[in-house]
C-alpha positions as CSV (number, residue, x, y, z in Angstrom):
1,M,8.5,-8.9,-10.2
2,F,8.4,-5.5,-11.7
3,I,9.5,-2.5,-9.7
4,V,8.3,1.0,-10.8
5,E,8.4,4.4,-9.3
6,A,5.5,6.8,-9.5
7,I,6.4,10.3,-10.6
8,T,4.3,12.4,-8.3
9,P,3.6,16.1,-9.0
10,A,5.0,17.1,-5.6
11,K,8.3,15.6,-6.5
12,I,8.6,16.4,-10.2
13,I,11.2,19.1,-9.7
14,S,13.4,16.6,-7.8
15,W,13.0,14.2,-10.8
16,E,14.3,17.0,-13.0
17,E,17.2,17.7,-10.7
18,R,18.1,14.0,-10.7
19,G,18.2,14.1,-14.5
20,Y,15.4,11.7,-15.3
21,L,13.4,14.2,-17.3
22,Q,16.4,15.8,-19.0
23,E,16.5,13.5,-22.0
24,Q,12.8,14.0,-22.6
25,K,13.1,17.7,-22.4
26,E,16.0,17.8,-24.9
27,K,14.5,15.2,-27.3
28,H,11.0,16.7,-27.4
29,N,11.9,20.4,-26.6
30,L,9.7,20.3,-23.5
31,L,9.4,23.1,-21.0
32,D,7.6,22.3,-17.7
33,S,5.8,19.3,-19.2
34,I,5.9,15.5,-18.8
35,L,5.5,13.1,-21.6
36,C,4.9,9.3,-21.9
37,D,7.8,7.8,-23.9
38,C,5.5,5.2,-25.3
39,C,2.3,6.9,-26.5
40,G,3.4,10.5,-26.3
41,I,0.6,11.8,-24.1
42,K,1.9,15.1,-22.6
43,Y,0.8,17.4,-19.9
44,T,2.2,20.6,-18.3
45,Y,3.2,20.1,-14.6
46,K,0.1,22.2,-13.6
47,E,-2.2,19.9,-15.7
48,Y,-0.5,16.8,-14.4
49,N,-1.0,17.9,-10.8
50,I,-4.7,18.3,-11.3
51,L,-5.1,15.0,-13.2
52,F,-2.9,13.1,-10.7
53,D,-4.9,14.4,-7.7
54,N,-8.1,13.3,-9.4
55,K,-6.6,9.9,-10.2
56,K,-7.0,10.4,-14.0
57,I,-3.3,9.8,-14.9
58,A,-0.1,8.8,-13.4
59,Y,3.4,8.6,-14.9
60,F,6.0,6.1,-13.8
61,L,9.7,5.4,-14.2
62,F,9.7,1.9,-15.8
63,P,13.0,0.1,-15.9
64,Y,12.9,-2.9,-18.2
65,P,13.6,-6.2,-16.3
66,D,15.9,-7.6,-19.0
67,N,17.8,-4.3,-19.2
68,P,17.5,-2.2,-16.0
69,A,19.8,0.5,-17.6
70,K,16.9,1.1,-20.1
71,A,14.2,3.0,-18.3
72,E,11.3,4.9,-19.8
73,I,8.8,7.4,-18.4
74,V,5.3,5.9,-19.1
75,C,1.7,6.8,-18.4
76,H,-0.4,4.3,-16.4
77,G,-2.0,2.9,-19.6
78,C,1.4,2.2,-21.2
79,L,2.7,0.8,-17.9
80,L,-0.1,-1.8,-17.9
81,K,0.5,-2.6,-21.6
82,N,4.2,-3.1,-21.1
83,I,3.7,-5.3,-18.1
84,K,1.2,-7.5,-19.9
85,K,3.5,-7.7,-22.9
86,I,6.6,-8.6,-20.9
87,A,4.7,-11.0,-18.6
88,D,3.7,-12.9,-21.8
89,G,0.3,-14.1,-20.6
90,K,1.4,-14.8,-17.0
91,D,0.3,-13.1,-13.8
92,A,2.8,-10.5,-12.6
93,Q,3.6,-8.7,-9.4
94,V,4.4,-5.0,-9.4
95,L,6.0,-3.1,-6.6
96,I,5.0,0.6,-7.0
97,I,7.1,3.1,-5.1
98,E,5.5,6.4,-4.4
99,E,7.6,8.8,-2.4
100,E,7.8,7.1,1.0
101,K,5.0,4.6,0.3
102,H,5.2,1.2,-1.3
103,K,2.4,-0.8,-2.8
104,L,2.5,-4.4,-4.0
105,C,0.0,-5.1,-6.8
106,R,-0.8,-8.2,-8.7
107,F,-1.8,-8.0,-12.4
108,Y,-3.7,-11.0,-13.7
109,A,-3.1,-11.9,-17.3
110,H,-6.8,-12.6,-18.0
111,D,-8.0,-9.3,-16.3
112,T,-8.4,-6.3,-18.6
113,T,-10.2,-4.0,-16.1
114,T,-7.2,-2.7,-14.1
115,S,-7.4,1.1,-14.1
116,A,-5.4,4.0,-12.8
117,D,-7.8,4.2,-9.8
118,D,-6.8,0.6,-8.9
119,I,-3.1,1.4,-9.2
120,M,-3.1,4.7,-7.3
121,D,-5.8,3.9,-4.6
122,D,-4.5,5.3,-1.4
123,D,-6.8,3.2,0.8
124,E,-4.8,0.0,0.3
125,E,-1.1,0.8,0.8
126,D,1.5,-1.7,1.9
127,E,4.4,-0.4,4.1
128,F,7.8,-2.1,3.7
């Protein structure tokens, strides 16, 4: 099972305060922006807020299962690619933590249609 945490625009400042965005900011000389560590797609916080609210993009803290100390900030597209790569052709469960909500998702190895809308759909949330 993979456990990831959504980086929501409403909580992005607390992510900065907790130090999760500091390495990105220093490495890429970012100011008030968020960047995917895998593909490099970058948005200002204002742009991210608009895109997130319209379910166009989401960023996640993705700790690697074999090395939880290694975590990357990834966009939803790279999240799916990483899960499929690590799952190595097998179905995988993903627990997505978003602020106070939790959602358990299943990714099927043969399915290539999973989108950000499927991941961030508010209508089907699981409470734990």
